[in-house]
C-alpha positions as CSV (number, residue, x, y, z in Angstrom):
1,X,103.7,92.9,127.8
2,X,102.4,93.4,124.3
3,X,102.9,91.6,121.6
4,X,105.6,92.2,119.2
5,X,104.5,94.3,115.8
6,X,105.3,92.4,112.9
7,X,107.0,94.2,110.3
8,X,108.1,97.6,112.7
9,X,109.8,99.8,109.9
10,X,107.5,99.6,106.7
11,X,105.6,103.2,106.9
12,X,108.3,104.7,105.0
13,X,110.6,101.8,103.2
14,X,111.6,101.7,100.0
15,X,111.4,99.0,97.7
16,X,112.4,97.7,94.1
17,X,110.4,95.2,92.5
18,X,112.5,92.9,90.0
19,X,110.0,93.7,87.6
20,X,108.6,96.8,86.3
21,X,105.2,97.2,88.2
22,X,102.3,99.7,86.7
23,X,106.1,101.0,84.7
24,X,107.4,101.5,87.7
25,X,110.3,99.9,90.0
26,X,111.0,102.4,92.8
27,X,108.5,102.5,95.6
28,X,107.9,103.6,98.9
29,X,105.8,102.5,101.7
30,X,103.1,105.1,102.6
31,X,100.7,103.8,105.0
32,X,99.9,99.7,106.5
33,X,96.5,98.1,107.9
34,X,96.1,95.4,109.8
35,X,93.1,93.1,108.6
36,X,93.6,89.9,111.5
37,X,97.0,88.4,110.6
38,X,98.0,89.9,107.9
39,X,100.1,93.5,107.2
40,X,98.9,94.5,103.9
41,X,101.8,97.8,102.9
42,X,100.8,100.8,101.3
43,X,103.0,101.5,97.3
44,X,103.4,104.2,96.1
45,X,105.9,105.1,92.8
46,X,108.6,107.2,93.7
47,X,108.1,108.8,90.6
48,X,104.6,109.8,90.3
49,X,102.9,109.6,93.1
50,X,99.5,108.7,91.3
51,X,100.2,105.2,91.1
52,X,99.7,103.0,94.4
53,X,99.0,99.6,95.5
54,X,98.3,97.3,97.9
55,X,100.1,94.3,98.4
56,X,100.2,92.0,101.3
57,X,103.7,93.3,102.9
58,X,104.8,89.2,103.4
59,X,105.8,89.7,99.2
60,X,107.9,92.4,100.9
61,X,109.7,89.1,101.4
62,X,110.4,88.0,98.8
63,X,114.1,88.8,96.8
64,X,112.0,87.4,93.8
65,X,109.5,90.5,93.6
66,X,111.5,92.7,95.7
67,X,114.9,94.6,97.0
68,X,114.9,96.4,99.4
69,X,115.6,99.5,98.6
70,X,116.3,101.5,95.8
71,X,118.8,99.2,93.5
72,X,120.2,99.9,89.8
73,X,119.0,98.4,87.1
74,X,123.2,97.5,86.8
75,X,122.6,96.0,90.7
76,X,119.4,93.9,90.1
77,X,121.3,92.4,86.6
78,X,124.6,91.9,88.2
79,X,122.7,89.7,91.3
80,X,119.7,88.0,89.1
81,X,122.5,86.7,87.0
82,X,124.5,85.8,89.8
83,X,122.1,83.6,91.2
84,X,122.2,81.4,87.9
85,X,126.1,81.0,88.4
């Protein structure tokens, strides 16, 4: 029986950074790379395809850093305010 792949839907997924990253907040995963037990995602800015970087896919699980999908700024601030109370 083949081993279950971690992050099977990684490529094509969309993410919102909780903080501005290289001037942008909205990114899409365009590639993945397996390096031993680590999985890396190549992120590309939605509004500027020249902004690309690799990141450990495990970081996408940290809601303090990333939110799944493309969130509007109002949604991000509302969520952070709700978690503080």
